[in-house]
mmCIF file as Biopython writes it, N, C-alpha, C and O atoms, coordinates in Angstrom:
data_model
#
loop_
_atom_site.group_PDB
_atom_site.id
_atom_site.type_symbol
_atom_site.label_atom_id
_atom_site.label_alt_id
_atom_site.label_comp_id
_atom_site.label_asym_id
_atom_site.label_entity_id
_atom_site.label_seq_id
_atom_site.pdbx_PDB_ins_code
_atom_site.Cartn_x
_atom_site.Cartn_y
_atom_site.Cartn_z
_atom_site.occupancy
_atom_site.B_iso_or_equiv
_atom_site.auth_seq_id
_atom_site.auth_asym_id
_atom_site.pdbx_PDB_model_num
ATOM 1   N N  . UNK A ? 1  ? 40.284 -62.073 152.923 1.0 0.0 1  A 1 
ATOM 2   C CA . UNK A ? 1  ? 41.310 -61.128 152.531 1.0 0.0 1  A 1 
ATOM 3   C C  . UNK A ? 1  ? 41.990 -60.584 153.789 1.0 0.0 1  A 1 
ATOM 4   O O  . UNK A ? 1  ? 41.324 -60.087 154.697 1.0 0.0 1  A 1 
ATOM 5   N N  . UNK A ? 2  ? 43.300 -60.682 153.833 1.0 0.0 2  A 1 
ATOM 6   C CA . UNK A ? 2  ? 44.055 -60.133 154.963 1.0 0.0 2  A 1 
ATOM 7   C C  . UNK A ? 2  ? 44.424 -58.685 154.656 1.0 0.0 2  A 1 
ATOM 8   O O  . UNK A ? 2  ? 44.993 -58.382 153.607 1.0 0.0 2  A 1 
ATOM 9   N N  . UNK A ? 3  ? 44.091 -57.803 155.588 1.0 0.0 3  A 1 
ATOM 10  C CA . UNK A ? 3  ? 44.416 -56.384 155.463 1.0 0.0 3  A 1 
ATOM 11  C C  . UNK A ? 3  ? 45.822 -56.173 156.012 1.0 0.0 3  A 1 
ATOM 12  O O  . UNK A ? 3  ? 46.145 -56.629 157.109 1.0 0.0 3  A 1 
ATOM 13  N N  . UNK A ? 4  ? 46.660 -55.472 155.235 1.0 0.0 4  A 1 
ATOM 14  C CA . UNK A ? 4  ? 48.036 -55.202 155.647 1.0 0.0 4  A 1 
ATOM 15  C C  . UNK A ? 4  ? 48.271 -53.694 155.705 1.0 0.0 4  A 1 
ATOM 16  O O  . UNK A ? 4  ? 47.524 -52.916 155.111 1.0 0.0 4  A 1 
ATOM 17  N N  . UNK A ? 5  ? 49.307 -53.296 156.422 1.0 0.0 5  A 1 
ATOM 18  C CA . UNK A ? 5  ? 49.565 -51.868 156.625 1.0 0.0 5  A 1 
ATOM 19  C C  . UNK A ? 5  ? 49.987 -51.151 155.354 1.0 0.0 5  A 1 
ATOM 20  O O  . UNK A ? 5  ? 49.862 -49.930 155.271 1.0 0.0 5  A 1 
ATOM 21  N N  . UNK A ? 6  ? 50.481 -51.874 154.369 1.0 0.0 6  A 1 
ATOM 22  C CA . UNK A ? 6  ? 50.898 -51.234 153.127 1.0 0.0 6  A 1 
ATOM 23  C C  . UNK A ? 6  ? 49.775 -51.130 152.088 1.0 0.0 6  A 1 
ATOM 24  O O  . UNK A ? 6  ? 49.981 -50.583 151.004 1.0 0.0 6  A 1 
ATOM 25  N N  . UNK A ? 7  ? 48.598 -51.649 152.414 1.0 0.0 7  A 1 
ATOM 26  C CA . UNK A ? 7  ? 47.451 -51.581 151.514 1.0 0.0 7  A 1 
ATOM 27  C C  . UNK A ? 7  ? 46.939 -50.140 151.438 1.0 0.0 7  A 1 
ATOM 28  O O  . UNK A ? 7  ? 46.851 -49.448 152.452 1.0 0.0 7  A 1 
ATOM 29  N N  . UNK A ? 8  ? 46.608 -49.702 150.233 1.0 0.0 8  A 1 
ATOM 30  C CA . UNK A ? 8  ? 46.032 -48.366 150.082 1.0 0.0 8  A 1 
ATOM 31  C C  . UNK A ? 8  ? 44.615 -48.338 150.633 1.0 0.0 8  A 1 
ATOM 32  O O  . UNK A ? 8  ? 43.867 -49.307 150.497 1.0 0.0 8  A 1 
ATOM 33  N N  . UNK A ? 9  ? 44.255 -47.234 151.250 1.0 0.0 9  A 1 
ATOM 34  C CA . UNK A ? 9  ? 42.914 -47.091 151.807 1.0 0.0 9  A 1 
ATOM 35  C C  . UNK A ? 9  ? 41.872 -47.266 150.708 1.0 0.0 9  A 1 
ATOM 36  O O  . UNK A ? 9  ? 40.849 -47.915 150.925 1.0 0.0 9  A 1 
ATOM 37  N N  . UNK A ? 10 ? 42.120 -46.700 149.542 1.0 0.0 10 A 1 
ATOM 38  C CA . UNK A ? 10 ? 41.160 -46.815 148.437 1.0 0.0 10 A 1 
ATOM 39  C C  . UNK A ? 10 ? 40.971 -48.282 148.033 1.0 0.0 10 A 1 
ATOM 40  O O  . UNK A ? 10 ? 39.850 -48.699 147.744 1.0 0.0 10 A 1 
ATOM 41  N N  . UNK A ? 11 ? 42.048 -49.062 148.010 1.0 0.0 11 A 1 
ATOM 42  C CA . UNK A ? 11 ? 41.940 -50.485 147.674 1.0 0.0 11 A 1 
ATOM 43  C C  . UNK A ? 11 ? 41.175 -51.243 148.755 1.0 0.0 11 A 1 
ATOM 44  O O  . UNK A ? 11 ? 40.341 -52.099 148.457 1.0 0.0 11 A 1 
ATOM 45  N N  . UNK A ? 12 ? 41.466 -50.919 150.001 1.0 0.0 12 A 1 
ATOM 46  C CA . UNK A ? 12 ? 40.758 -51.553 151.113 1.0 0.0 12 A 1 
ATOM 47  C C  . UNK A ? 12 ? 39.261 -51.319 151.002 1.0 0.0 12 A 1 
ATOM 48  O O  . UNK A ? 12 ? 38.476 -52.261 151.110 1.0 0.0 12 A 1 
ATOM 49  N N  . UNK A ? 13 ? 38.859 -50.073 150.786 1.0 0.0 13 A 1 
ATOM 50  C CA . UNK A ? 13 ? 37.438 -49.746 150.740 1.0 0.0 13 A 1 
ATOM 51  C C  . UNK A ? 13 ? 36.756 -50.346 149.517 1.0 0.0 13 A 1 
ATOM 52  O O  . UNK A ? 13 ? 35.566 -50.658 149.561 1.0 0.0 13 A 1 
ATOM 53  N N  . UNK A ? 14 ? 37.495 -50.509 148.438 1.0 0.0 14 A 1 
ATOM 54  C CA . UNK A ? 14 ? 36.931 -51.132 147.238 1.0 0.0 14 A 1 
ATOM 55  C C  . UNK A ? 14 ? 36.660 -52.617 147.480 1.0 0.0 14 A 1 
ATOM 56  O O  . UNK A ? 14 ? 35.626 -53.144 147.068 1.0 0.0 14 A 1 
ATOM 57  N N  . UNK A ? 15 ? 37.603 -53.287 148.154 1.0 0.0 15 A 1 
ATOM 58  C CA . UNK A ? 15 ? 37.501 -54.726 148.370 1.0 0.0 15 A 1 
ATOM 59  C C  . UNK A ? 15 ? 36.685 -55.090 149.604 1.0 0.0 15 A 1 
ATOM 60  O O  . UNK A ? 15 ? 36.108 -56.174 149.682 1.0 0.0 15 A 1 
ATOM 61  N N  . UNK A ? 16 ? 36.644 -54.168 150.570 1.0 0.0 16 A 1 
ATOM 62  C CA . UNK A ? 16 ? 35.979 -54.453 151.843 1.0 0.0 16 A 1 
ATOM 63  C C  . UNK A ? 16 ? 35.284 -53.174 152.329 1.0 0.0 16 A 1 
ATOM 64  O O  . UNK A ? 16 ? 35.759 -52.524 153.261 1.0 0.0 16 A 1 
ATOM 65  N N  . UNK A ? 17 ? 34.155 -52.813 151.696 1.0 0.0 17 A 1 
ATOM 66  C CA . UNK A ? 17 ? 33.473 -51.550 152.022 1.0 0.0 17 A 1 
ATOM 67  C C  . UNK A ? 17 ? 33.096 -51.401 153.502 1.0 0.0 17 A 1 
ATOM 68  O O  . UNK A ? 17 ? 33.029 -50.288 154.022 1.0 0.0 17 A 1 
ATOM 69  N N  . UNK A ? 18 ? 32.854 -52.517 154.162 1.0 0.0 18 A 1 
ATOM 70  C CA . UNK A ? 18 ? 32.493 -52.462 155.585 1.0 0.0 18 A 1 
ATOM 71  C C  . UNK A ? 18 ? 33.638 -51.957 156.456 1.0 0.0 18 A 1 
ATOM 72  O O  . UNK A ? 18 ? 33.425 -51.629 157.623 1.0 0.0 18 A 1 
ATOM 73  N N  . UNK A ? 19 ? 34.840 -51.889 155.911 1.0 0.0 19 A 1 
ATOM 74  C CA . UNK A ? 19 ? 35.991 -51.374 156.650 1.0 0.0 19 A 1 
ATOM 75  C C  . UNK A ? 19 ? 35.857 -49.886 156.951 1.0 0.0 19 A 1 
ATOM 76  O O  . UNK A ? 19 ? 36.494 -49.382 157.875 1.0 0.0 19 A 1 
ATOM 77  N N  . UNK A ? 20 ? 35.040 -49.183 156.185 1.0 0.0 20 A 1 
ATOM 78  C CA . UNK A ? 20 ? 34.855 -47.739 156.407 1.0 0.0 20 A 1 
ATOM 79  C C  . UNK A ? 20 ? 34.399 -47.465 157.831 1.0 0.0 20 A 1 
ATOM 80  O O  . UNK A ? 20 ? 34.892 -46.536 158.471 1.0 0.0 20 A 1 
ATOM 81  N N  . UNK A ? 21 ? 33.471 -48.256 158.330 1.0 0.0 21 A 1 
ATOM 82  C CA . UNK A ? 21 ? 32.959 -48.046 159.688 1.0 0.0 21 A 1 
ATOM 83  C C  . UNK A ? 21 ? 34.064 -48.235 160.724 1.0 0.0 21 A 1 
ATOM 84  O O  . UNK A ? 21 ? 34.123 -47.496 161.706 1.0 0.0 21 A 1 
ATOM 85  N N  . UNK A ? 22 ? 34.921 -49.198 160.518 1.0 0.0 22 A 1 
ATOM 86  C CA . UNK A ? 22 ? 36.032 -49.449 161.448 1.0 0.0 22 A 1 
ATOM 87  C C  . UNK A ? 22 ? 37.016 -48.287 161.414 1.0 0.0 22 A 1 
ATOM 88  O O  . UNK A ? 22 ? 37.479 -47.837 162.462 1.0 0.0 22 A 1 
ATOM 89  N N  . UNK A ? 23 ? 37.339 -47.801 160.223 1.0 0.0 23 A 1 
ATOM 90  C CA . UNK A ? 23 ? 38.249 -46.662 160.101 1.0 0.0 23 A 1 
ATOM 91  C C  . UNK A ? 23 ? 37.671 -45.432 160.799 1.0 0.0 23 A 1 
ATOM 92  O O  . UNK A ? 23 ? 38.391 -44.715 161.494 1.0 0.0 23 A 1 
ATOM 93  N N  . UNK A ? 24 ? 36.392 -45.193 160.619 1.0 0.0 24 A 1 
ATOM 94  C CA . UNK A ? 24 ? 35.734 -44.048 161.262 1.0 0.0 24 A 1 
ATOM 95  C C  . UNK A ? 24 ? 35.752 -44.203 162.779 1.0 0.0 24 A 1 
ATOM 96  O O  . UNK A ? 24 ? 36.003 -43.234 163.496 1.0 0.0 24 A 1 
ATOM 97  N N  . UNK A ? 25 ? 35.490 -45.401 163.269 1.0 0.0 25 A 1 
ATOM 98  C CA . UNK A ? 25 ? 35.507 -45.649 164.718 1.0 0.0 25 A 1 
ATOM 99  C C  . UNK A ? 25 ? 36.890 -45.383 165.312 1.0 0.0 25 A 1 
ATOM 100 O O  . UNK A ? 25 ? 37.003 -45.009 166.479 1.0 0.0 25 A 1 
ATOM 101 N N  . UNK A ? 26 ? 37.914 -45.569 164.534 1.0 0.0 26 A 1 
ATOM 102 C CA . UNK A ? 26 ? 39.280 -45.324 164.998 1.0 0.0 26 A 1 
ATOM 103 C C  . UNK A ? 26 ? 39.686 -43.860 164.855 1.0 0.0 26 A 1 
ATOM 104 O O  . UNK A ? 26 ? 40.782 -43.479 165.267 1.0 0.0 26 A 1 
ATOM 105 N N  . UNK A ? 27 ? 38.810 -43.034 164.273 1.0 0.0 27 A 1 
ATOM 106 C CA . UNK A ? 27 ? 39.091 -41.608 164.171 1.0 0.0 27 A 1 
ATOM 107 C C  . UNK A ? 27 ? 39.538 -41.126 162.806 1.0 0.0 27 A 1 
ATOM 108 O O  . UNK A ? 27 ? 40.013 -39.998 162.671 1.0 0.0 27 A 1 
ATOM 109 N N  . UNK A ? 28 ? 39.395 -41.959 161.798 1.0 0.0 28 A 1 
ATOM 110 C CA . UNK A ? 28 ? 39.776 -41.576 160.449 1.0 0.0 28 A 1 
ATOM 111 C C  . UNK A ? 28 ? 38.502 -41.172 159.695 1.0 0.0 28 A 1 
ATOM 112 O O  . UNK A ? 28 ? 37.882 -41.992 159.019 1.0 0.0 28 A 1 
ATOM 113 N N  . UNK A ? 29 ? 38.127 -39.902 159.824 1.0 0.0 29 A 1 
ATOM 114 C CA . UNK A ? 29 ? 36.873 -39.440 159.263 1.0 0.0 29 A 1 
ATOM 115 C C  . UNK A ? 29 ? 36.960 -38.899 157.850 1.0 0.0 29 A 1 
ATOM 116 O O  . UNK A ? 29 ? 35.932 -38.562 157.261 1.0 0.0 29 A 1 
ATOM 117 N N  . UNK A ? 30 ? 38.141 -38.806 157.296 1.0 0.0 30 A 1 
ATOM 118 C CA . UNK A ? 30 ? 38.290 -38.163 155.988 1.0 0.0 30 A 1 
ATOM 119 C C  . UNK A ? 30 ? 38.516 -39.190 154.881 1.0 0.0 30 A 1 
ATOM 120 O O  . UNK A ? 30 ? 39.433 -39.044 154.073 1.0 0.0 30 A 1 
ATOM 121 N N  . UNK A ? 31 ? 37.694 -40.211 154.846 1.0 0.0 31 A 1 
ATOM 122 C CA . UNK A ? 31 ? 37.884 -41.289 153.883 1.0 0.0 31 A 1 
ATOM 123 C C  . UNK A ? 31 ? 37.677 -40.840 152.442 1.0 0.0 31 A 1 
ATOM 124 O O  . UNK A ? 31 ? 38.181 -41.480 151.518 1.0 0.0 31 A 1 
ATOM 125 N N  . UNK A ? 32 ? 36.955 -39.766 152.242 1.0 0.0 32 A 1 
ATOM 126 C CA . UNK A ? 32 ? 36.693 -39.283 150.896 1.0 0.0 32 A 1 
ATOM 127 C C  . UNK A ? 32 ? 37.674 -38.242 150.406 1.0 0.0 32 A 1 
ATOM 128 O O  . UNK A ? 32 ? 37.574 -37.793 149.264 1.0 0.0 32 A 1 
ATOM 129 N N  . UNK A ? 33 ? 38.621 -37.847 151.241 1.0 0.0 33 A 1 
ATOM 130 C CA . UNK A ? 33 ? 39.566 -36.803 150.830 1.0 0.0 33 A 1 
ATOM 131 C C  . UNK A ? 33 ? 40.549 -37.351 149.798 1.0 0.0 33 A 1 
ATOM 132 O O  . UNK A ? 33 ? 40.793 -38.557 149.763 1.0 0.0 33 A 1 
ATOM 133 N N  . UNK A ? 34 ? 41.106 -36.503 148.976 1.0 0.0 34 A 1 
ATOM 134 C CA . UNK A ? 34 ? 42.023 -36.968 147.932 1.0 0.0 34 A 1 
ATOM 135 C C  . UNK A ? 34 ? 43.224 -37.754 148.472 1.0 0.0 34 A 1 
ATOM 136 O O  . UNK A ? 34 ? 43.678 -38.698 147.825 1.0 0.0 34 A 1 
ATOM 137 N N  . UNK A ? 35 ? 43.734 -37.386 149.621 1.0 0.0 35 A 1 
ATOM 138 C CA . UNK A ? 35 ? 44.883 -38.101 150.185 1.0 0.0 35 A 1 
ATOM 139 C C  . UNK A ? 35 ? 44.560 -39.561 150.470 1.0 0.0 35 A 1 
ATOM 140 O O  . UNK A ? 35 ? 45.427 -40.426 150.348 1.0 0.0 35 A 1 
ATOM 141 N N  . UNK A ? 36 ? 43.331 -39.833 150.844 1.0 0.0 36 A 1 
ATOM 142 C CA . UNK A ? 36 ? 42.939 -41.206 151.181 1.0 0.0 36 A 1 
ATOM 143 C C  . UNK A ? 36 ? 43.065 -42.137 149.983 1.0 0.0 36 A 1 
ATOM 144 O O  . UNK A ? 36 ? 43.204 -43.348 150.153 1.0 0.0 36 A 1 
ATOM 145 N N  . UNK A ? 37 ? 43.018 -41.597 148.797 1.0 0.0 37 A 1 
ATOM 146 C CA . UNK A ? 37 ? 43.117 -42.423 147.597 1.0 0.0 37 A 1 
ATOM 147 C C  . UNK A ? 37 ? 44.526 -42.963 147.381 1.0 0.0 37 A 1 
ATOM 148 O O  . UNK A ? 37 ? 44.704 -43.986 146.721 1.0 0.0 37 A 1 
ATOM 149 N N  . UNK A ? 38 ? 45.527 -42.281 147.932 1.0 0.0 38 A 1 
ATOM 150 C CA . UNK A ? 38 ? 46.917 -42.641 147.662 1.0 0.0 38 A 1 
ATOM 151 C C  . UNK A ? 38 ? 47.714 -43.010 148.907 1.0 0.0 38 A 1 
ATOM 152 O O  . UNK A ? 38 ? 48.893 -43.349 148.808 1.0 0.0 38 A 1 
ATOM 153 N N  . UNK A ? 39 ? 47.084 -42.947 150.079 1.0 0.0 39 A 1 
ATOM 154 C CA . UNK A ? 39 ? 47.784 -43.258 151.328 1.0 0.0 39 A 1 
ATOM 155 C C  . UNK A ? 39 ? 47.607 -44.721 151.691 1.0 0.0 39 A 1 
ATOM 156 O O  . UNK A ? 39 ? 46.555 -45.316 151.457 1.0 0.0 39 A 1 
ATOM 157 N N  . UNK A ? 40 ? 48.649 -45.283 152.261 1.0 0.0 40 A 1 
ATOM 158 C CA . UNK A ? 40 ? 48.527 -46.633 152.805 1.0 0.0 40 A 1 
ATOM 159 C C  . UNK A ? 40 ? 47.835 -46.531 154.164 1.0 0.0 40 A 1 
ATOM 160 O O  . UNK A ? 40 ? 47.712 -45.450 154.741 1.0 0.0 40 A 1 
ATOM 161 N N  . UNK A ? 41 ? 47.399 -47.654 154.645 1.0 0.0 41 A 1 
ATOM 162 C CA . UNK A ? 41 ? 46.774 -47.684 155.973 1.0 0.0 41 A 1 
ATOM 163 C C  . UNK A ? 41 ? 47.763 -47.206 157.023 1.0 0.0 41 A 1 
ATOM 164 O O  . UNK A ? 41 ? 47.395 -46.467 157.936 1.0 0.0 41 A 1 
ATOM 165 N N  . UNK A ? 42 ? 49.012 -47.622 156.899 1.0 0.0 42 A 1 
ATOM 166 C CA . UNK A ? 42 ? 50.027 -47.202 157.861 1.0 0.0 42 A 1 
ATOM 167 C C  . UNK A ? 42 ? 50.253 -45.689 157.808 1.0 0.0 42 A 1 
ATOM 168 O O  . UNK A ? 42 ? 50.324 -45.043 158.854 1.0 0.0 42 A 1 
ATOM 169 N N  . UNK A ? 43 ? 50.364 -45.121 156.618 1.0 0.0 43 A 1 
ATOM 170 C CA . UNK A ? 43 ? 50.571 -43.674 156.489 1.0 0.0 43 A 1 
ATOM 171 C C  . UNK A ? 43 ? 49.409 -42.904 157.107 1.0 0.0 43 A 1 
ATOM 172 O O  . UNK A ? 43 ? 49.624 -41.945 157.848 1.0 0.0 43 A 1 
ATOM 173 N N  . UNK A ? 44 ? 48.195 -43.314 156.810 1.0 0.0 44 A 1 
ATOM 174 C CA . UNK A ? 44 ? 47.019 -42.628 157.341 1.0 0.0 44 A 1 
ATOM 175 C C  . UNK A ? 44 ? 46.949 -42.764 158.860 1.0 0.0 44 A 1 
ATOM 176 O O  . UNK A ? 44 ? 46.588 -41.813 159.553 1.0 0.0 44 A 1 
ATOM 177 N N  . UNK A ? 45 ? 47.293 -43.943 159.378 1.0 0.0 45 A 1 
ATOM 178 C CA . UNK A ? 45 ? 47.275 -44.146 160.827 1.0 0.0 45 A 1 
ATOM 179 C C  . UNK A ? 45 ? 48.274 -43.220 161.508 1.0 0.0 45 A 1 
ATOM 180 O O  . UNK A ? 45 ? 47.977 -42.642 162.553 1.0 0.0 45 A 1 
ATOM 181 N N  . UNK A ? 46 ? 49.456 -43.079 160.919 1.0 0.0 46 A 1 
ATOM 182 C CA . UNK A ? 46 ? 50.465 -42.194 161.498 1.0 0.0 46 A 1 
ATOM 183 C C  . UNK A ? 46 ? 50.003 -40.737 161.481 1.0 0.0 46 A 1 
ATOM 184 O O  . UNK A ? 46 ? 50.181 -40.019 162.465 1.0 0.0 46 A 1 
ATOM 185 N N  . UNK A ? 47 ? 49.418 -40.301 160.380 1.0 0.0 47 A 1 
ATOM 186 C CA . UNK A ? 47 ? 48.926 -38.926 160.263 1.0 0.0 47 A 1 
ATOM 187 C C  . UNK A ? 47 ? 47.850 -38.636 161.304 1.0 0.0 47 A 1 
ATOM 188 O O  . UNK A ? 47 ? 47.781 -37.531 161.843 1.0 0.0 47 A 1 
ATOM 189 N N  . UNK A ? 48 ? 47.006 -39.639 161.585 1.0 0.0 48 A 1 
ATOM 190 C CA . UNK A ? 48 ? 45.902 -39.445 162.521 1.0 0.0 48 A 1 
ATOM 191 C C  . UNK A ? 48 ? 46.239 -39.873 163.949 1.0 0.0 48 A 1 
ATOM 192 O O  . UNK A ? 48 ? 45.367 -39.864 164.817 1.0 0.0 48 A 1 
ATOM 193 N N  . UNK A ? 49 ? 47.483 -40.243 164.196 1.0 0.0 49 A 1 
ATOM 194 C CA . UNK A ? 49 ? 47.906 -40.620 165.545 1.0 0.0 49 A 1 
ATOM 195 C C  . UNK A ? 49 ? 47.284 -41.906 166.046 1.0 0.0 49 A 1 
ATOM 196 O O  . UNK A ? 49 ? 47.005 -42.042 167.237 1.0 0.0 49 A 1 
ATOM 197 N N  . UNK A ? 50 ? 47.064 -42.847 165.149 1.0 0.0 50 A 1 
ATOM 198 C CA . UNK A ? 50 ? 46.440 -44.117 165.515 1.0 0.0 50 A 1 
ATOM 199 C C  . UNK A ? 50 ? 47.489 -45.204 165.726 1.0 0.0 50 A 1 
ATOM 200 O O  . UNK A ? 50 ? 48.602 -45.126 165.205 1.0 0.0 50 A 1 
ATOM 201 N N  . UNK A ? 51 ? 47.119 -46.197 166.484 1.0 0.0 51 A 1 
ATOM 202 C CA . UNK A ? 51 ? 47.930 -47.397 166.659 1.0 0.0 51 A 1 
ATOM 203 C C  . UNK A ? 51 ? 47.642 -48.308 165.462 1.0 0.0 51 A 1 
ATOM 204 O O  . UNK A ? 51 ? 46.575 -48.917 165.391 1.0 0.0 51 A 1 
ATOM 205 N N  . UNK A ? 52 ? 48.581 -48.403 164.530 1.0 0.0 52 A 1 
ATOM 206 C CA . UNK A ? 52 ? 48.355 -49.152 163.294 1.0 0.0 52 A 1 
ATOM 207 C C  . UNK A ? 52 ? 48.125 -50.635 163.566 1.0 0.0 52 A 1 
ATOM 208 O O  . UNK A ? 52 ? 47.345 -51.273 162.859 1.0 0.0 52 A 1 
ATOM 209 N N  . UNK A ? 53 ? 48.775 -51.186 164.560 1.0 0.0 53 A 1 
ATOM 210 C CA . UNK A ? 53 ? 48.593 -52.614 164.862 1.0 0.0 53 A 1 
ATOM 211 C C  . UNK A ? 53 ? 47.181 -52.893 165.378 1.0 0.0 53 A 1 
ATOM 212 O O  . UNK A ? 53 ? 46.571 -53.893 164.999 1.0 0.0 53 A 1 
ATOM 213 N N  . UNK A ? 54 ? 46.664 -52.027 166.229 1.0 0.0 54 A 1 
ATOM 214 C CA . UNK A ? 54 ? 45.293 -52.190 166.735 1.0 0.0 54 A 1 
ATOM 215 C C  . UNK A ? 54 ? 44.290 -52.012 165.594 1.0 0.0 54 A 1 
ATOM 216 O O  . UNK A ? 54 ? 43.310 -52.751 165.505 1.0 0.0 54 A 1 
ATOM 217 N N  . UNK A ? 55 ? 44.535 -51.036 164.727 1.0 0.0 55 A 1 
ATOM 218 C CA . UNK A ? 55 ? 43.668 -50.815 163.582 1.0 0.0 55 A 1 
ATOM 219 C C  . UNK A ? 55 ? 43.644 -52.051 162.687 1.0 0.0 55 A 1 
ATOM 220 O O  . UNK A ? 55 ? 42.572 -52.494 162.276 1.0 0.0 55 A 1 
ATOM 221 N N  . UNK A ? 56 ? 44.807 -52.608 162.384 1.0 0.0 56 A 1 
ATOM 222 C CA . UNK A ? 56 ? 44.873 -53.808 161.551 1.0 0.0 56 A 1 
ATOM 223 C C  . UNK A ? 56 ? 44.165 -54.987 162.213 1.0 0.0 56 A 1 
ATOM 224 O O  . UNK A ? 56 ? 43.488 -55.770 161.546 1.0 0.0 56 A 1 
ATOM 225 N N  . UNK A ? 57 ? 44.326 -55.103 163.515 1.0 0.0 57 A 1 
ATOM 226 C CA . UNK A ? 57 ? 43.652 -56.176 164.242 1.0 0.0 57 A 1 
ATOM 227 C C  . UNK A ? 57 ? 42.143 -56.075 164.045 1.0 0.0 57 A 1 
ATOM 228 O O  . UNK A ? 57 ? 41.482 -57.074 163.765 1.0 0.0 57 A 1 
ATOM 229 N N  . UNK A ? 58 ? 41.600 -54.869 164.192 1.0 0.0 58 A 1 
ATOM 230 C CA . UNK A ? 58 ? 40.153 -54.684 164.039 1.0 0.0 58 A 1 
ATOM 231 C C  . UNK A ? 58 ? 39.707 -54.881 162.590 1.0 0.0 58 A 1 
ATOM 232 O O  . UNK A ? 58 ? 38.637 -55.437 162.344 1.0 0.0 58 A 1 
ATOM 233 N N  . UNK A ? 59 ? 40.509 -54.437 161.643 1.0 0.0 59 A 1 
ATOM 234 C CA . UNK A ? 59 ? 40.156 -54.597 160.232 1.0 0.0 59 A 1 
ATOM 235 C C  . UNK A ? 59 ? 40.182 -56.052 159.795 1.0 0.0 59 A 1 
ATOM 236 O O  . UNK A ? 59 ? 39.492 -56.427 158.846 1.0 0.0 59 A 1 
ATOM 237 N N  . UNK A ? 60 ? 40.963 -56.869 160.468 1.0 0.0 60 A 1 
ATOM 238 C CA . UNK A ? 60 ? 41.090 -58.278 160.094 1.0 0.0 60 A 1 
ATOM 239 C C  . UNK A ? 60 ? 40.186 -59.203 160.897 1.0 0.0 60 A 1 
ATOM 240 O O  . UNK A ? 60 ? 40.277 -60.422 160.752 1.0 0.0 60 A 1 
ATOM 241 N N  . UNK A ? 61 ? 39.334 -58.668 161.723 1.0 0.0 61 A 1 
ATOM 242 C CA . UNK A ? 61 ? 38.401 -59.518 162.496 1.0 0.0 61 A 1 
ATOM 243 C C  . UNK A ? 61 ? 37.355 -60.104 161.581 1.0 0.0 61 A 1 
ATOM 244 O O  . UNK A ? 61 ? 36.483 -60.844 162.035 1.0 0.0 61 A 1 
#
């Protein structure tokens, strides 16, 4: 499964639960918050000041 920036965080975690550790390592610690259910990976990366391309690279390894 290829992870894309428009994928919802909730969908990512449902399909690839091991992605939670990668998101946390990048500084996204609020995976259980209500916003995480409706935010795309790109939106969450922007809110947390992350490099979305680097995050996607790590999620797709």
